[in-house]
PyMOL Python script that loads the backbone (N, CA, C, O; Angstrom):
from pymol import cmd

cmd.read_pdbstr("""\
ATOM      1  N   MET A   1     -17.501   4.836  11.705  1.00  0.00           N
ATOM      2  CA  MET A   1     -17.101   6.081  12.353  1.00  0.00           C
ATOM      3  C   MET A   1     -16.020   6.726  11.499  1.00  0.00           C
ATOM      4  O   MET A   1     -15.087   6.046  11.072  1.00  0.00           O
ATOM      5  N   ALA A   2     -16.124   7.972  11.253  1.00  0.00           N
ATOM      6  CA  ALA A   2     -15.155   8.692  10.427  1.00  0.00           C
ATOM      7  C   ALA A   2     -13.923   9.050  11.252  1.00  0.00           C
ATOM      8  O   ALA A   2     -14.010   9.347  12.444  1.00  0.00           O
ATOM      9  N   ARG A   3     -12.788   9.010  10.589  1.00  0.00           N
ATOM     10  CA  ARG A   3     -11.558   9.387  11.280  1.00  0.00           C
ATOM     11  C   ARG A   3     -11.465  10.905  11.347  1.00  0.00           C
ATOM     12  O   ARG A   3     -12.186  11.623  10.653  1.00  0.00           O
ATOM     13  N   LYS A   4     -10.581  11.363  12.180  1.00  0.00           N
ATOM     14  CA  LYS A   4     -10.369  12.799  12.304  1.00  0.00           C
ATOM     15  C   LYS A   4      -9.739  13.318  11.021  1.00  0.00           C
ATOM     16  O   LYS A   4      -8.847  12.684  10.458  1.00  0.00           O
ATOM     17  N   LYS A   5     -10.204  14.462  10.568  1.00  0.00           N
ATOM     18  CA  LYS A   5      -9.690  15.031   9.332  1.00  0.00           C
ATOM     19  C   LYS A   5      -8.192  15.313   9.466  1.00  0.00           C
ATOM     20  O   LYS A   5      -7.729  15.879  10.455  1.00  0.00           O
ATOM     21  N   GLY A   6      -7.448  14.893   8.426  1.00  0.00           N
ATOM     22  CA  GLY A   6      -6.020  15.146   8.411  1.00  0.00           C
ATOM     23  C   GLY A   6      -5.199  14.094   9.130  1.00  0.00           C
ATOM     24  O   GLY A   6      -3.970  14.159   9.123  1.00  0.00           O
ATOM     25  N   GLN A   7      -5.855  13.126   9.748  1.00  0.00           N
ATOM     26  CA  GLN A   7      -5.145  12.081  10.464  1.00  0.00           C
ATOM     27  C   GLN A   7      -4.536  11.112   9.459  1.00  0.00           C
ATOM     28  O   GLN A   7      -5.224  10.649   8.550  1.00  0.00           O
ATOM     29  N   THR A   8      -3.265  10.807   9.614  1.00  0.00           N
ATOM     30  CA  THR A   8      -2.595   9.870   8.723  1.00  0.00           C
ATOM     31  C   THR A   8      -2.020   8.727   9.544  1.00  0.00           C
ATOM     32  O   THR A   8      -1.760   8.866  10.739  1.00  0.00           O
ATOM     33  N   TYR A   9      -1.829   7.602   8.883  1.00  0.00           N
ATOM     34  CA  TYR A   9      -1.305   6.423   9.545  1.00  0.00           C
ATOM     35  C   TYR A   9      -0.059   5.949   8.816  1.00  0.00           C
ATOM     36  O   TYR A   9       0.001   5.974   7.587  1.00  0.00           O
ATOM     37  N   SER A  10       0.927   5.519   9.578  1.00  0.00           N
ATOM     38  CA  SER A  10       2.155   4.987   8.982  1.00  0.00           C
ATOM     39  C   SER A  10       1.844   3.636   8.350  1.00  0.00           C
ATOM     40  O   SER A  10       0.825   3.013   8.648  1.00  0.00           O
ATOM     41  N   ALA A  11       2.728   3.203   7.484  1.00  0.00           N
ATOM     42  CA  ALA A  11       2.566   1.889   6.864  1.00  0.00           C
ATOM     43  C   ALA A  11       2.529   0.799   7.936  1.00  0.00           C
ATOM     44  O   ALA A  11       1.760  -0.156   7.831  1.00  0.00           O
ATOM     45  N   GLU A  12       3.357   0.948   8.957  1.00  0.00           N
ATOM     46  CA  GLU A  12       3.404  -0.041  10.032  1.00  0.00           C
ATOM     47  C   GLU A  12       2.072  -0.122  10.766  1.00  0.00           C
ATOM     48  O   GLU A  12       1.603  -1.212  11.094  1.00  0.00           O
ATOM     49  N   LYS A  13       1.465   1.035  11.023  1.00  0.00           N
ATOM     50  CA  LYS A  13       0.179   1.062  11.721  1.00  0.00           C
ATOM     51  C   LYS A  13      -0.916   0.442  10.854  1.00  0.00           C
ATOM     52  O   LYS A  13      -1.769  -0.289  11.358  1.00  0.00           O
ATOM     53  N   LYS A  14      -0.893   0.733   9.552  1.00  0.00           N
ATOM     54  CA  LYS A  14      -1.887   0.159   8.645  1.00  0.00           C
ATOM     55  C   LYS A  14      -1.761  -1.362   8.630  1.00  0.00           C
ATOM     56  O   LYS A  14      -2.765  -2.073   8.672  1.00  0.00           O
ATOM     57  N   VAL A  15      -0.527  -1.857   8.570  1.00  0.00           N
ATOM     58  CA  VAL A  15      -0.304  -3.303   8.578  1.00  0.00           C
ATOM     59  C   VAL A  15      -0.828  -3.904   9.879  1.00  0.00           C
ATOM     60  O   VAL A  15      -1.476  -4.950   9.865  1.00  0.00           O
ATOM     61  N   GLN A  16      -0.550  -3.252  10.987  1.00  0.00           N
ATOM     62  CA  GLN A  16      -1.018  -3.731  12.286  1.00  0.00           C
ATOM     63  C   GLN A  16      -2.540  -3.844  12.294  1.00  0.00           C
ATOM     64  O   GLN A  16      -3.085  -4.838  12.774  1.00  0.00           O
ATOM     65  N   ILE A  17      -3.224  -2.841  11.769  1.00  0.00           N
ATOM     66  CA  ILE A  17      -4.684  -2.826  11.749  1.00  0.00           C
ATOM     67  C   ILE A  17      -5.214  -3.924  10.824  1.00  0.00           C
ATOM     68  O   ILE A  17      -6.170  -4.620  11.166  1.00  0.00           O
ATOM     69  N   VAL A  18      -4.595  -4.075   9.661  1.00  0.00           N
ATOM     70  CA  VAL A  18      -5.028  -5.118   8.719  1.00  0.00           C
ATOM     71  C   VAL A  18      -4.818  -6.505   9.331  1.00  0.00           C
ATOM     72  O   VAL A  18      -5.693  -7.365   9.227  1.00  0.00           O
ATOM     73  N   LEU A  19      -3.683  -6.724   9.957  1.00  0.00           N
ATOM     74  CA  LEU A  19      -3.436  -8.023  10.585  1.00  0.00           C
ATOM     75  C   LEU A  19      -4.443  -8.298  11.696  1.00  0.00           C
ATOM     76  O   LEU A  19      -4.877  -9.433  11.889  1.00  0.00           O
ATOM     77  N   GLU A  20      -4.803  -7.259  12.413  1.00  0.00           N
ATOM     78  CA  GLU A  20      -5.820  -7.389  13.455  1.00  0.00           C
ATOM     79  C   GLU A  20      -7.149  -7.836  12.836  1.00  0.00           C
ATOM     80  O   GLU A  20      -7.852  -8.679  13.394  1.00  0.00           O
ATOM     81  N   LEU A  21      -7.479  -7.269  11.694  1.00  0.00           N
ATOM     82  CA  LEU A  21      -8.704  -7.643  10.990  1.00  0.00           C
ATOM     83  C   LEU A  21      -8.625  -9.091  10.503  1.00  0.00           C
ATOM     84  O   LEU A  21      -9.600  -9.834  10.609  1.00  0.00           O
ATOM     85  N   LEU A  22      -7.475  -9.490   9.972  1.00  0.00           N
ATOM     86  CA  LEU A  22      -7.316 -10.840   9.446  1.00  0.00           C
ATOM     87  C   LEU A  22      -7.377 -11.917  10.535  1.00  0.00           C
ATOM     88  O   LEU A  22      -7.692 -13.072  10.248  1.00  0.00           O
ATOM     89  N   LYS A  23      -7.081 -11.545  11.768  1.00  0.00           N
ATOM     90  CA  LYS A  23      -7.178 -12.498  12.886  1.00  0.00           C
ATOM     91  C   LYS A  23      -8.630 -12.892  13.156  1.00  0.00           C
ATOM     92  O   LYS A  23      -8.899 -13.942  13.741  1.00  0.00           O
ATOM     93  N   GLU A  24      -9.558 -12.041  12.724  1.00  0.00           N
ATOM     94  CA  GLU A  24     -10.998 -12.271  12.877  1.00  0.00           C
ATOM     95  C   GLU A  24     -11.438 -12.404  14.333  1.00  0.00           C
ATOM     96  O   GLU A  24     -12.400 -13.111  14.632  1.00  0.00           O
ATOM     97  N   GLU A  25     -10.738 -11.732  15.227  1.00  0.00           N
ATOM     98  CA  GLU A  25     -11.137 -11.719  16.629  1.00  0.00           C
ATOM     99  C   GLU A  25     -12.139 -10.602  16.896  1.00  0.00           C
ATOM    100  O   GLU A  25     -12.896 -10.645  17.866  1.00  0.00           O
ATOM    101  N   GLN A  26     -12.132  -9.594  16.013  1.00  0.00           N
ATOM    102  CA  GLN A  26     -13.066  -8.477  16.097  1.00  0.00           C
ATOM    103  C   GLN A  26     -13.635  -8.232  14.710  1.00  0.00           C
ATOM    104  O   GLN A  26     -13.013  -8.561  13.701  1.00  0.00           O
ATOM    105  N   THR A  27     -14.825  -7.650  14.677  1.00  0.00           N
ATOM    106  CA  THR A  27     -15.423  -7.344  13.381  1.00  0.00           C
ATOM    107  C   THR A  27     -14.769  -6.106  12.784  1.00  0.00           C
ATOM    108  O   THR A  27     -14.074  -5.351  13.463  1.00  0.00           O
ATOM    109  N   LEU A  28     -15.014  -5.926  11.493  1.00  0.00           N
ATOM    110  CA  LEU A  28     -14.520  -4.736  10.807  1.00  0.00           C
ATOM    111  C   LEU A  28     -15.030  -3.477  11.504  1.00  0.00           C
ATOM    112  O   LEU A  28     -14.274  -2.530  11.715  1.00  0.00           O
ATOM    113  N   ALA A  29     -16.291  -3.470  11.855  1.00  0.00           N
ATOM    114  CA  ALA A  29     -16.892  -2.303  12.521  1.00  0.00           C
ATOM    115  C   ALA A  29     -16.237  -2.033  13.874  1.00  0.00           C
ATOM    116  O   ALA A  29     -16.018  -0.877  14.236  1.00  0.00           O
ATOM    117  N   GLN A  30     -15.928  -3.076  14.610  1.00  0.00           N
ATOM    118  CA  GLN A  30     -15.283  -2.901  15.918  1.00  0.00           C
ATOM    119  C   GLN A  30     -13.892  -2.295  15.771  1.00  0.00           C
ATOM    120  O   GLN A  30     -13.512  -1.400  16.527  1.00  0.00           O
ATOM    121  N   ILE A  31     -13.144  -2.785  14.799  1.00  0.00           N
ATOM    122  CA  ILE A  31     -11.782  -2.273  14.582  1.00  0.00           C
ATOM    123  C   ILE A  31     -11.850  -0.828  14.095  1.00  0.00           C
ATOM    124  O   ILE A  31     -11.066   0.014  14.533  1.00  0.00           O
ATOM    125  N   ALA A  32     -12.781  -0.542  13.192  1.00  0.00           N
ATOM    126  CA  ALA A  32     -12.938   0.830  12.691  1.00  0.00           C
ATOM    127  C   ALA A  32     -13.262   1.776  13.840  1.00  0.00           C
ATOM    128  O   ALA A  32     -12.713   2.874  13.920  1.00  0.00           O
ATOM    129  N   SER A  33     -14.138   1.355  14.711  1.00  0.00           N
ATOM    130  CA  SER A  33     -14.510   2.187  15.858  1.00  0.00           C
ATOM    131  C   SER A  33     -13.328   2.361  16.813  1.00  0.00           C
ATOM    132  O   SER A  33     -13.094   3.455  17.327  1.00  0.00           O
ATOM    133  N   LYS A  34     -12.597   1.290  17.044  1.00  0.00           N
ATOM    134  CA  LYS A  34     -11.441   1.324  17.948  1.00  0.00           C
ATOM    135  C   LYS A  34     -10.413   2.361  17.507  1.00  0.00           C
ATOM    136  O   LYS A  34      -9.869   3.097  18.330  1.00  0.00           O
ATOM    137  N   TYR A  35     -10.148   2.414  16.179  1.00  0.00           N
ATOM    138  CA  TYR A  35      -9.125   3.315  15.659  1.00  0.00           C
ATOM    139  C   TYR A  35      -9.702   4.598  15.065  1.00  0.00           C
ATOM    140  O   TYR A  35      -8.957   5.447  14.577  1.00  0.00           O
ATOM    141  N   GLN A  36     -11.012   4.737  15.106  1.00  0.00           N
ATOM    142  CA  GLN A  36     -11.702   5.902  14.546  1.00  0.00           C
ATOM    143  C   GLN A  36     -11.350   6.089  13.067  1.00  0.00           C
ATOM    144  O   GLN A  36     -10.963   7.171  12.625  1.00  0.00           O
ATOM    145  N   ILE A  37     -11.502   4.991  12.325  1.00  0.00           N
ATOM    146  CA  ILE A  37     -11.214   4.952  10.895  1.00  0.00           C
ATOM    147  C   ILE A  37     -12.477   4.441  10.204  1.00  0.00           C
ATOM    148  O   ILE A  37     -13.225   3.651  10.781  1.00  0.00           O
ATOM    149  N   THR A  38     -12.713   4.884   8.989  1.00  0.00           N
ATOM    150  CA  THR A  38     -13.861   4.365   8.251  1.00  0.00           C
ATOM    151  C   THR A  38     -13.605   2.909   7.873  1.00  0.00           C
ATOM    152  O   THR A  38     -12.463   2.498   7.669  1.00  0.00           O
ATOM    153  N   THR A  39     -14.667   2.150   7.784  1.00  0.00           N
ATOM    154  CA  THR A  39     -14.532   0.749   7.372  1.00  0.00           C
ATOM    155  C   THR A  39     -13.976   0.670   5.953  1.00  0.00           C
ATOM    156  O   THR A  39     -13.227  -0.249   5.624  1.00  0.00           O
ATOM    157  N   LYS A  40     -14.344   1.628   5.125  1.00  0.00           N
ATOM    158  CA  LYS A  40     -13.865   1.654   3.741  1.00  0.00           C
ATOM    159  C   LYS A  40     -12.335   1.786   3.702  1.00  0.00           C
ATOM    160  O   LYS A  40     -11.679   1.121   2.900  1.00  0.00           O
ATOM    161  N   SER A  41     -11.776   2.623   4.545  1.00  0.00           N
ATOM    162  CA  SER A  41     -10.315   2.785   4.594  1.00  0.00           C
ATOM    163  C   SER A  41      -9.647   1.461   4.954  1.00  0.00           C
ATOM    164  O   SER A  41      -8.662   1.067   4.330  1.00  0.00           O
ATOM    165  N   ILE A  42     -10.181   0.785   5.949  1.00  0.00           N
ATOM    166  CA  ILE A  42      -9.593  -0.487   6.368  1.00  0.00           C
ATOM    167  C   ILE A  42      -9.731  -1.524   5.253  1.00  0.00           C
ATOM    168  O   ILE A  42      -8.805  -2.297   5.007  1.00  0.00           O
ATOM    169  N   GLN A  43     -10.875  -1.544   4.584  1.00  0.00           N
ATOM    170  CA  GLN A  43     -11.060  -2.471   3.467  1.00  0.00           C
ATOM    171  C   GLN A  43     -10.055  -2.183   2.346  1.00  0.00           C
ATOM    172  O   GLN A  43      -9.507  -3.107   1.746  1.00  0.00           O
ATOM    173  N   ASN A  44      -9.821  -0.910   2.073  1.00  0.00           N
ATOM    174  CA  ASN A  44      -8.836  -0.530   1.047  1.00  0.00           C
ATOM    175  C   ASN A  44      -7.435  -0.978   1.444  1.00  0.00           C
ATOM    176  O   ASN A  44      -6.686  -1.490   0.613  1.00  0.00           O
ATOM    177  N   TRP A  45      -7.079  -0.785   2.715  1.00  0.00           N
ATOM    178  CA  TRP A  45      -5.765  -1.203   3.192  1.00  0.00           C
ATOM    179  C   TRP A  45      -5.615  -2.713   3.094  1.00  0.00           C
ATOM    180  O   TRP A  45      -4.559  -3.211   2.705  1.00  0.00           O
ATOM    181  N   LYS A  46      -6.674  -3.447   3.449  1.00  0.00           N
ATOM    182  CA  LYS A  46      -6.642  -4.905   3.380  1.00  0.00           C
ATOM    183  C   LYS A  46      -6.437  -5.352   1.929  1.00  0.00           C
ATOM    184  O   LYS A  46      -5.626  -6.238   1.657  1.00  0.00           O
ATOM    185  N   LYS A  47      -7.162  -4.746   1.016  1.00  0.00           N
ATOM    186  CA  LYS A  47      -7.038  -5.095  -0.401  1.00  0.00           C
ATOM    187  C   LYS A  47      -5.609  -4.841  -0.879  1.00  0.00           C
ATOM    188  O   LYS A  47      -5.015  -5.693  -1.540  1.00  0.00           O
ATOM    189  N   GLN A  48      -5.058  -3.680  -0.550  1.00  0.00           N
ATOM    190  CA  GLN A  48      -3.696  -3.331  -0.940  1.00  0.00           C
ATOM    191  C   GLN A  48      -2.694  -4.311  -0.326  1.00  0.00           C
ATOM    192  O   GLN A  48      -1.755  -4.747  -0.993  1.00  0.00           O
ATOM    193  N   PHE A  49      -2.896  -4.648   0.925  1.00  0.00           N
ATOM    194  CA  PHE A  49      -2.029  -5.579   1.638  1.00  0.00           C
ATOM    195  C   PHE A  49      -2.014  -6.939   0.943  1.00  0.00           C
ATOM    196  O   PHE A  49      -0.947  -7.499   0.694  1.00  0.00           O
ATOM    197  N   LEU A  50      -3.184  -7.463   0.634  1.00  0.00           N
ATOM    198  CA  LEU A  50      -3.276  -8.777   0.019  1.00  0.00           C
ATOM    199  C   LEU A  50      -2.746  -8.786  -1.410  1.00  0.00           C
ATOM    200  O   LEU A  50      -2.136  -9.765  -1.838  1.00  0.00           O
ATOM    201  N   GLU A  51      -2.974  -7.698  -2.152  1.00  0.00           N
ATOM    202  CA  GLU A  51      -2.468  -7.607  -3.520  1.00  0.00           C
ATOM    203  C   GLU A  51      -0.950  -7.584  -3.575  1.00  0.00           C
ATOM    204  O   GLU A  51      -0.358  -8.012  -4.566  1.00  0.00           O
ATOM    205  N   ASN A  52      -0.321  -7.091  -2.530  1.00  0.00           N
ATOM    206  CA  ASN A  52       1.132  -6.940  -2.514  1.00  0.00           C
ATOM    207  C   ASN A  52       1.844  -7.947  -1.613  1.00  0.00           C
ATOM    208  O   ASN A  52       3.046  -7.824  -1.380  1.00  0.00           O
ATOM    209  N   ALA A  53       1.124  -8.929  -1.111  1.00  0.00           N
ATOM    210  CA  ALA A  53       1.717  -9.909  -0.197  1.00  0.00           C
ATOM    211  C   ALA A  53       2.834 -10.712  -0.860  1.00  0.00           C
ATOM    212  O   ALA A  53       3.788 -11.108  -0.191  1.00  0.00           O
ATOM    213  N   ALA A  54       2.729 -10.956  -2.157  1.00  0.00           N
ATOM    214  CA  ALA A  54       3.750 -11.742  -2.859  1.00  0.00           C
ATOM    215  C   ALA A  54       5.113 -11.061  -2.820  1.00  0.00           C
ATOM    216  O   ALA A  54       6.142 -11.734  -2.866  1.00  0.00           O
ATOM    217  N   ILE A  55       5.128  -9.747  -2.736  1.00  0.00           N
ATOM    218  CA  ILE A  55       6.395  -9.004  -2.669  1.00  0.00           C
ATOM    219  C   ILE A  55       7.192  -9.419  -1.432  1.00  0.00           C
ATOM    220  O   ILE A  55       8.420  -9.493  -1.474  1.00  0.00           O
ATOM    221  N   ALA A  56       6.496  -9.683  -0.348  1.00  0.00           N
ATOM    222  CA  ALA A  56       7.163 -10.083   0.891  1.00  0.00           C
ATOM    223  C   ALA A  56       7.840 -11.445   0.750  1.00  0.00           C
ATOM    224  O   ALA A  56       8.835 -11.723   1.418  1.00  0.00           O
ATOM    225  N   MET A  57       7.295 -12.287  -0.122  1.00  0.00           N
ATOM    226  CA  MET A  57       7.846 -13.627  -0.301  1.00  0.00           C
ATOM    227  C   MET A  57       8.985 -13.669  -1.309  1.00  0.00           C
ATOM    228  O   MET A  57       9.838 -14.553  -1.245  1.00  0.00           O
ATOM    229  N   GLU A  58       9.005 -12.712  -2.248  1.00  0.00           N
ATOM    230  CA  GLU A  58      10.055 -12.664  -3.266  1.00  0.00           C
ATOM    231  C   GLU A  58      10.522 -11.222  -3.474  1.00  0.00           C
ATOM    232  O   GLU A  58      10.335 -10.666  -4.556  1.00  0.00           O
ATOM    233  N   PRO A  59      11.121 -10.617  -2.461  1.00  0.00           N
ATOM    234  CA  PRO A  59      11.512  -9.207  -2.597  1.00  0.00           C
ATOM    235  C   PRO A  59      12.544  -8.976  -3.705  1.00  0.00           C
ATOM    236  O   PRO A  59      12.530  -7.924  -4.344  1.00  0.00           O
ATOM    237  N   ALA A  60      13.421  -9.923  -3.938  1.00  0.00           N
ATOM    238  CA  ALA A  60      14.439  -9.742  -4.984  1.00  0.00           C
ATOM    239  C   ALA A  60      13.791  -9.626  -6.360  1.00  0.00           C
ATOM    240  O   ALA A  60      14.243  -8.846  -7.199  1.00  0.00           O
ATOM    241  N   LYS A  61      12.749 -10.388  -6.587  1.00  0.00           N
ATOM    242  CA  LYS A  61      12.030 -10.331  -7.862  1.00  0.00           C
ATOM    243  C   LYS A  61      11.399  -8.951  -8.041  1.00  0.00           C
ATOM    244  O   LYS A  61      11.476  -8.367  -9.122  1.00  0.00           O
ATOM    245  N   ALA A  62      10.782  -8.437  -6.995  1.00  0.00           N
ATOM    246  CA  ALA A  62      10.149  -7.118  -7.064  1.00  0.00           C
ATOM    247  C   ALA A  62      11.191  -6.038  -7.331  1.00  0.00           C
ATOM    248  O   ALA A  62      10.962  -5.144  -8.146  1.00  0.00           O
ATOM    249  N   VAL A  63      12.325  -6.112  -6.657  1.00  0.00           N
ATOM    250  CA  VAL A  63      13.390  -5.131  -6.859  1.00  0.00           C
ATOM    251  C   VAL A  63      13.889  -5.185  -8.295  1.00  0.00           C
ATOM    252  O   VAL A  63      14.107  -4.149  -8.924  1.00  0.00           O
ATOM    253  N   SER A  64      14.067  -6.388  -8.808  1.00  0.00           N
ATOM    254  CA  SER A  64      14.529  -6.562 -10.179  1.00  0.00           C
ATOM    255  C   SER A  64      13.540  -5.950 -11.171  1.00  0.00           C
ATOM    256  O   SER A  64      13.943  -5.273 -12.117  1.00  0.00           O
ATOM    257  N   GLU A  65      12.249  -6.189 -10.953  1.00  0.00           N
ATOM    258  CA  GLU A  65      11.228  -5.640 -11.841  1.00  0.00           C
ATOM    259  C   GLU A  65      11.216  -4.113 -11.790  1.00  0.00           C
ATOM    260  O   GLU A  65      11.099  -3.457 -12.825  1.00  0.00           O
ATOM    261  N   TYR A  66      11.337  -3.550 -10.588  1.00  0.00           N
ATOM    262  CA  TYR A  66      11.337  -2.094 -10.454  1.00  0.00           C
ATOM    263  C   TYR A  66      12.575  -1.475 -11.095  1.00  0.00           C
ATOM    264  O   TYR A  66      12.492  -0.420 -11.725  1.00  0.00           O
ATOM    265  N   LYS A  67      13.726  -2.133 -10.934  1.00  0.00           N
ATOM    266  CA  LYS A  67      14.951  -1.625 -11.556  1.00  0.00           C
ATOM    267  C   LYS A  67      14.810  -1.625 -13.066  1.00  0.00           C
ATOM    268  O   LYS A  67      15.255  -0.694 -13.738  1.00  0.00           O
ATOM    269  N   SER A  68      14.196  -2.658 -13.595  1.00  0.00           N
ATOM    270  CA  SER A  68      13.970  -2.744 -15.033  1.00  0.00           C
ATOM    271  C   SER A  68      13.039  -1.620 -15.496  1.00  0.00           C
ATOM    272  O   SER A  68      13.282  -0.999 -16.531  1.00  0.00           O
ATOM    273  N   GLN A  69      11.996  -1.364 -14.745  1.00  0.00           N
ATOM    274  CA  GLN A  69      11.061  -0.282 -15.087  1.00  0.00           C
ATOM    275  C   GLN A  69      11.759   1.075 -15.032  1.00  0.00           C
ATOM    276  O   GLN A  69      11.519   1.934 -15.880  1.00  0.00           O
ATOM    277  N   ILE A  70      12.612   1.265 -14.047  1.00  0.00           N
ATOM    278  CA  ILE A  70      13.343   2.529 -13.914  1.00  0.00           C
ATOM    279  C   ILE A  70      14.286   2.708 -15.102  1.00  0.00           C
ATOM    280  O   ILE A  70      14.373   3.798 -15.666  1.00  0.00           O
ATOM    281  N   ALA A  71      14.982   1.656 -15.479  1.00  0.00           N
ATOM    282  CA  ALA A  71      15.892   1.733 -16.630  1.00  0.00           C
ATOM    283  C   ALA A  71      15.121   2.076 -17.899  1.00  0.00           C
ATOM    284  O   ALA A  71      15.579   2.890 -18.701  1.00  0.00           O
ATOM    285  N   ASP A  72      13.960   1.466 -18.086  1.00  0.00           N
ATOM    286  CA  ASP A  72      13.122   1.771 -19.254  1.00  0.00           C
ATOM    287  C   ASP A  72      12.700   3.237 -19.260  1.00  0.00           C
ATOM    288  O   ASP A  72      12.736   3.893 -20.301  1.00  0.00           O
ATOM    289  N   LYS A  73      12.307   3.741 -18.115  1.00  0.00           N
ATOM    290  CA  LYS A  73      11.874   5.145 -18.013  1.00  0.00           C
ATOM    291  C   LYS A  73      13.041   6.094 -18.251  1.00  0.00           C
ATOM    292  O   LYS A  73      12.879   7.127 -18.901  1.00  0.00           O
ATOM    293  N   GLU A  74      14.211   5.752 -17.732  1.00  0.00           N
ATOM    294  CA  GLU A  74      15.393   6.595 -17.960  1.00  0.00           C
ATOM    295  C   GLU A  74      15.722   6.656 -19.449  1.00  0.00           C
ATOM    296  O   GLU A  74      16.077   7.716 -19.965  1.00  0.00           O
ATOM    297  N   HIS A  75      15.606   5.535 -20.131  1.00  0.00           N
ATOM    298  CA  HIS A  75      15.843   5.485 -21.579  1.00  0.00           C
ATOM    299  C   HIS A  75      14.810   6.353 -22.304  1.00  0.00           C
ATOM    300  O   HIS A  75      15.147   7.094 -23.228  1.00  0.00           O
ATOM    301  N   GLU A  76      13.568   6.252 -21.879  1.00  0.00           N
ATOM    302  CA  GLU A  76      12.494   7.054 -22.475  1.00  0.00           C
ATOM    303  C   GLU A  76      12.739   8.551 -22.264  1.00  0.00           C
ATOM    304  O   GLU A  76      12.518   9.349 -23.174  1.00  0.00           O
ATOM    305  N   ILE A  77      13.188   8.927 -21.082  1.00  0.00           N
ATOM    306  CA  ILE A  77      13.479  10.332 -20.776  1.00  0.00           C
ATOM    307  C   ILE A  77      14.607  10.845 -21.672  1.00  0.00           C
ATOM    308  O   ILE A  77      14.517  11.942 -22.223  1.00  0.00           O
ATOM    309  N   LYS A  78      15.665  10.053 -21.814  1.00  0.00           N
ATOM    310  CA  LYS A  78      16.779  10.456 -22.674  1.00  0.00           C
ATOM    311  C   LYS A  78      16.310  10.675 -24.105  1.00  0.00           C
ATOM    312  O   LYS A  78      16.708  11.648 -24.745  1.00  0.00           O
ATOM    313  N   ASN A  79      15.479   9.790 -24.609  1.00  0.00           N
ATOM    314  CA  ASN A  79      14.952   9.923 -25.956  1.00  0.00           C
ATOM    315  C   ASN A  79      14.093  11.191 -26.104  1.00  0.00           C
ATOM    316  O   ASN A  79      14.162  11.874 -27.126  1.00  0.00           O
ATOM    317  N   LEU A  80      13.305  11.491 -25.103  1.00  0.00           N
ATOM    318  CA  LEU A  80      12.469  12.694 -25.140  1.00  0.00           C
ATOM    319  C   LEU A  80      13.330  13.949 -25.081  1.00  0.00           C
ATOM    320  O   LEU A  80      13.038  14.939 -25.753  1.00  0.00           O
ATOM    321  N   GLN A  81      14.395  13.911 -24.274  1.00  0.00           N
ATOM    322  CA  GLN A  81      15.287  15.052 -24.176  1.00  0.00           C
ATOM    323  C   GLN A  81      16.004  15.283 -25.500  1.00  0.00           C
ATOM    324  O   GLN A  81      16.193  16.429 -25.908  1.00  0.00           O
ATOM    325  N   LYS A  82      16.404  14.213 -26.170  1.00  0.00           N
ATOM    326  CA  LYS A  82      17.064  14.333 -27.479  1.00  0.00           C
ATOM    327  C   LYS A  82      16.105  14.936 -28.497  1.00  0.00           C
ATOM    328  O   LYS A  82      16.513  15.748 -29.328  1.00  0.00           O
ATOM    329  N   ALA A  83      14.850  14.551 -28.440  1.00  0.00           N
ATOM    330  CA  ALA A  83      13.839  15.026 -29.395  1.00  0.00           C
ATOM    331  C   ALA A  83      13.569  16.520 -29.206  1.00  0.00           C
ATOM    332  O   ALA A  83      13.182  17.200 -30.156  1.00  0.00           O
ATOM    333  N   GLN A  84      13.770  17.035 -27.991  1.00  0.00           N
ATOM    334  CA  GLN A  84      13.528  18.464 -27.738  1.00  0.00           C
ATOM    335  C   GLN A  84      14.657  19.335 -28.254  1.00  0.00           C
ATOM    336  O   GLN A  84      14.443  20.517 -28.521  1.00  0.00           O
ATOM    337  N   HIS A  85      15.840  18.789 -28.398  1.00  0.00           N
ATOM    338  CA  HIS A  85      17.004  19.605 -28.808  1.00  0.00           C
ATOM    339  C   HIS A  85      17.136  19.658 -30.269  1.00  0.00           C
ATOM    340  O   HIS A  85      18.054  20.296 -30.784  1.00  0.00           O
TER     341      HIS A  85
END
""", "prot")
cmd.dss("prot")
cmd.show_as("cartoon", "prot")
cmd.util.cbc("prot")
cmd.orient("prot")
């Protein structure tokens, strides 16, 4: 069943729906129908959820990696700005 056009879901709601799917008490089709969401959307959310689950177990590591990436990008921006002048 297709969701209503323009309907958006918060991260919390997406997590709730994915966890409901992972409980395996209802089928993917049943959950999609319940929330009026396509099965593909729920599958995408599940994939994203599982790919990023490690962040929940080691948030400090993720923060450190992101800070490092930001510092690298800031350095790159400064170099590009110098090259323009």
